[in-house]
N, C-alpha and C positions, 0 to 999 in steps of 0.2 A: 700337534705342531712339531715339525722337525727341527733339527739343530740349524741355527742360522748364525752368520757372522756379519756384523756391519763393518764394511770396509771403508777406506778413504774414498773410493769411488761412490759408494752410497751417500756419504756425507756431502760430497761434491754435488750429487744430484739434488739433494735436499736444499743445498745452498742456491742452486739454480732456480728452485721453485719459490723460495721465500726470501732469498737474499742472505748473504753471509752474516749480517748483523742479527738475523733472527734464528741462527743455529748455534747451539751451545754444545761443545763437544769435549771440554776439559773436565777433569774430576772436580776442580774447584768451582766451575760454573754449574755442574750438574748436581752437586750434593744437595742443594736446596730443593731439588725435585725428587729426592729419594725417599722422602717421608711425608706424613701428613700430621694432623693434630693428635694422633695417638702417639704413644712413645713405645710401642711394641713392635713396630714394623719398619724396616728400612731396606731399600735395594736400589742401587744405582742403575739408571738407564744407560743405554749406549750412546744416546744423543737426545737432545731436547730441541724441539722445533716450535717456533712461535708464529703461526700464520696470522695474516692480517685480513684475510677475505675467505669467503666460501669457496671460491675457485682454488685458492691455495690448499685448503683442507682437502678438497676433492683430489687434487694432484698428488698430495702426500699419501692419501689412502690408496689411490691407484698403484702408486709405487710400492707401498708396503704390502698390499695384497698380492701383487705379482711376485714379490720376493719373500712372501710368508714371514714378514717382520711384525712382531707384536707392536701394537699401538695402545698406549695408555692415555686416555683423555684426562685433562687436568684443568681446573680453574684456579681458584685461590688456594687450594690445598688445605682448606680448613676442616675437611671431613674427618670424622673420628671412627671410621670403620675399616681403615686400610684400603679403601676403595680406589685411591689414586696412587697407590704404590706400584711402581713398575716391576712387579715381582718376577716377570719373565724377561726383564731387560728390554731391549728394543728401543722404540721411539716413545718419548713423552711428548704428546701433542698438547701444548698449553695455549688456551684461547684468551689469555689476559690482555693481549694487544688488539683484540677485537672488542673495543670498549665504547662504542657509540650508542647513545640513546637516539634512535632514529626518529621517533615521533612520539609525542604525548598528545592524545586527542581527547580533550575535555568533554566535547559533545558526545562522543561515542563511548566514553569511559574505557578507553583502552590505550595501550602503549606498545611500541615495537622496539626491541633492544637487541644488541648483539650479546653473545654469551659472556664476554669478559667484563660487562658492566658490574661494578661493585654494588651490592644491594643497598648499602647506606647512601651511596651517591644517587642511586635511583630514587630512594625514598625522599631525599632532600629535593630533588628536581620535582617530584610529584607534589610535595608540600607547598611549593611555590604556586601550584595550580589549584590548591585546595583539594588534593586527591591523596589516596594512599593505597598501597599494595599490602593486604593484611598479613600474609605469611612473614614472620619475623624471627628467623633463627638467631640465636644469641651470637653467632659469628658474623653478624651483618656488616661489621666494619671491614671484613676481609673477604667474605664469600662472594662469589660471582653468580650472575643470573643463570648461566649454563649449568652450574653445579646445583643451584637451587631447584631447577627443573629436573635434572638428572637424578637427584636424590629425593624428589618430592618432599622438599623440606617443610618443616613446621616451626613452631615457636609458641610463645605465650598467647598470642592473639588467636591462635587456631582453635581455641576452645569455642569461641563464638563465631568466628568467620571462616573456619575451614583451612585445609592445607593447600599447598601449591596447585595440586591437580584441579582444584575447583576454579582456578584463575587462568588456566592455559587455554587460549583461544586458537592459537595457530603456531606451528613449528616449521622451520626449515631444517632438514636433517640430511647430513651426508652419510650415506651407507658405506659399508666396508669396501665395496668395489669402486667407490668414488662417485657413484650416482647421487644426484641431489634430488630429494623428495620434499614436496611441500604438502603440509597437512593442515586441516582446519581453515580458519579465515579470520574475519574481523567481527563477526556477529556472535552474541552470547548464546543464541540458539542455532544449532547446526546438526541436523539428524541425517547426515549423508554417509551411508555405508558404515563399515566397522569403525569403532573408536580407536583408530591406529595411533592417535596422539598419546593415548594412555600407555601404549607399549613403551614409548620413549620417556614419558614422564615417570621417573622412578626406576629407569632401566640401568642406572649406575654406569653408563657409558659402555655397556656390553653389546648394544644393538646398532648404534650409530652415534655420530657426533652432532650435537645441536649447534647450528650456526646462526639461527635467528629465531626470536621468540616474540609472539604477540600475546599480551596479557590483559585480562579484565581488571579494571580498577574500581574503587569505591570512593564516593565523596568522603572527605575527612569528617569525623564525628564532631558535633558542635560542643559537646561537654563531656567531661569524665571526672571521676573521683577515685582516689586510691585509699583503700582501707588496709590498715596494718593490724594483724592480730597475733599475739604472742602466747604460746602454749607451753605448759610444763611437760606434756606427754605427746610423743610423736603420733601414736595411734589415735588419740583424741582429736588431734589436728586433722587427721585423715577422715575421721567420722564427721567432723564439722564441714569439710568440703562436700561430702555426700549430702549433708543436710541442706547446704546452700543450694546445690543444684536441684535437689528434690523440692525446694520451696517455690519453684517457678521463676526464680531469678536466674538469668543466664549472664554472668559477668563476661567481660571481654578477656579477662586474665585471672587466673588463680594460680599463684606460684608458691612453691614450697622451698624453704631454706632452713637447714638445720644449724646447730650451734657451732659447727666448724667455721662458719662465715660470720658469726655474730660481731666480730670486731669491726666489720664494715658499718655496723649500725650504732656504734658508740657515738654519743652526741645527739642521736636521733631518738633513742629510747633509754629509759632509766637503767643505769648499770646494774642495780640490784635485781631488776627483772631479767635482764640478759644473762646475768651470772647464774640464775637458778631456773632457766628455761631450756627447752630443747628445740623448739620449732617456731619459725615466723611464717605466717601466711601473708602474702601480698596479693591483694584483690583489687581489680579495677572494674568499675562499671562505666559504660559510656552510652551516649545517645542524646536525646533531647534533654535540655536542662531539667525540666520538671520530672521526667522519668528517672534521670540519674539521681536526683535527690531522694526519691521514694525508694529506689532499689538499693541505694547506699545505706539508707536507714534500716532496711530489712536485713541486709547483710550484717550490719553492726549489731542488731538485736540478736541474730543467731549466734554470732561469735561471742557475745557477752555471756551467753549461757555456759560457756566452757573455757574461754580464754582468760589469761591472767591480765592482759592489757589489750585494749582495742583503741586505735586512733584513726582519725580521718585526716589525711594530709590537708593542711590549710590552704595550700596553693600549689602551683605547678612546680615551683622550685623545690619545695619539700618532697613532693611526689617523685620528682626526677632523682633526688638523692636516694630514696628508697629503691627505685628501680635500678639505679646504677650499682647499688650494693648487691642486688640480686645478680646483675649481669657479671659481676666480678667473681662469682662463685667458682667457676671452673679454673680461672687463673689463680685464685686464692688457694684452692685445694691443691693445684699442681705444685705450688711452692712448699707444700707441707711434707712431701715425700719424694724420694728419688724416682719412683715409678707409681703411676696411678692407673687403674683399670676402670675406665669410665663406661658404664653400660647404659643401655637405652631400651627399656621395655615398656609396654603399655598393658594395663589391666582394666577390667570393668570398674566403673566408679564405685560400685558397692563392694568391691574387694580391696579397696585402697588400704584400709586399716589392717586387713589380714596380710596383705603383701608386706607392709612395713614390719609387722610383728615377726613374721616368719623369716624375713631377710635379716632382721636384727639378731634373731636366734642363730642363724647360719654364721654370721660374723663372729658371734660370741663363741660358737663351737669351734671355729677354725682359728680363733684368737687373732683376728685381723681388724684393724680400724675400718669403719665404713661411714661414709657421709651420704646423705640424701639431698637431692634437689630435683626440681623438675616442674613440668607443666601439669601439676597435679589435678587441675580442673577437668582434664580429659584423661586422667589416669596414666599419663606419660611420665615415667620416672627415670631419673639418671642416678642410680646408685653408684657411688665411686668407692672402690676398695683401694686403700693406700698400702703400698708395699715397696719392695726394693728388689729389682731383678738381679742384683748382685748377690743377694742372700737367697740361694736356690731353694732352701727349705721353706722360708717364709713366702717366697714368690709362688711356690707350688700350692701352698695352703691358700693363698689369695685367689689363685685361679680356680681351685676347687670350690671356694666360696662363691665366686662369680658364676660358675656353672650351676651351682645349686640355686642361686637367685634367679637365673634364667629359667631353670626348671620350675621354680615356684610360680613365676609369672605365667608360664604355659599351663600349669595345673589349675590355675585360677581362671582360665578362660582368656588369658591375655595373649599378646603377640610378641614375636621375637624382636621386632624393632618398630618403634613408633615413628622415627624420623631419620635415624642415622644410616639405615640401610644395612645390607649383609656384608658386602666387601670381602675382606679376609677374616674379619673378626668373628662372624657367626656362621660360617659355612657348616661347621660340624653339627649345628642344631637344626639345619634346614629340613632334614628328613623328619624330624620330630614335630616341626611347626607347620608343615604343609602336607596336603594330600599328595601321595606319590604320583597320582595321575596328573595333578596340576604341575608338578615338577617336570614330569615327562613332556608335557605339552610345552612348557617354557623352553626346554632343551630343543624341541623341534623348531620352535620359533627362532631360536638362536641359530640353528643349522640353516634355516631358510635365509635369514638376513646376513649372516656372517659365516658362510660355510667353511672358511679356512680358520675360523676362530682367532682372528688377529686382534679383535677389539677387546681391550681390557681382559686378557686371558688370565685364568687362575682365580677369578672372582666369582662369588655367589655359590658355585658348585665346587666341591672338592675333586670331583672326577670329570671335570669338563674338558680337560685337555685331550686332543685327539692323538 
């Protein structure tokens, strides 16, 4: 992509497309769009545009493509891969003002939404109809549905119910040249041609901008129980997870929280247990009441063989307090250091204990603090290394530790990202994590759909710029 300069005439043209009130062009207005939920990346755009319709998105992309202006799609900005950072400047196209829930169809178990709908608001609307959308990223209070699809988001419930791609029935996508394409439909079965929807589900905004989404839903479960198990050893907790899954019980959630976040559990668990333990497993089973009772008891029996304390939440209020403590992990860890490096890797379930042990050894060798949390039931870990970017020597040690943790996950048969995506964060590892032929094919797809490389440039590949 050649050198470009956004002029006042360009901004005037964008104002004509979306209205002056939907164009932000001062530094004070744009700074909030220069970063995401990481704290490692920041770059100001040249202008922020907030369209309110598919037609406006189309006009913006026609204009940007003709003028070779980079366009960085953005929703709530909650991603933690650097994926929504406008690293090349240009236009940030933010879809948060396209926030209508167009339809919830209880008979067909589907819903159609605009990309700016906040996931938590969507879940609340579904709950009123006795329905739910299983993918539940921890950023649900701020993340938007366009980002959920573009990142193929996951979360605790994905252990049992699967990730976002299993729930996408139809998409409306605006391509780089402004053309609008409709994919999929309303039916759960659709074997018509290539699965083009999957190109855009998880594409991180590099192939098109999602402007409308139709999703498959499920009836809300009738019953659930939360089991809390506290362990003195991290690796033993990992082995217990493997044992639970191998026992033929498939919980809806198995979450892992280490002692960096134990303060949130004060008043819920005995202080003497918390003070001398390393890990809490939060486990939820759901389904029909009689099935839940039996499976919960089976999980309790397995945990009791190695845990220091095992409890079953007596009611929804107690269970909600446990899960709220888990949800607070990221913000709690963020408050402990000037800089945190929050990673996202997945390993096979039978390698969970190995991954934890080796990662702990890496942190000890580099003399940096490390915290573990994650959706451990499906092997998806979020190791967090605490550091301070102002201390160059400590920061470099932290980054080397993180690199080693990622290498460990790959060596154990794991993957580079379970749910956060590649963005800027993991470009340097892509060649190690994917078949070179697959990378080459993905680049060719990018060339076909976005020949001028205006959409989210600088992401996924280190050498993608033309």
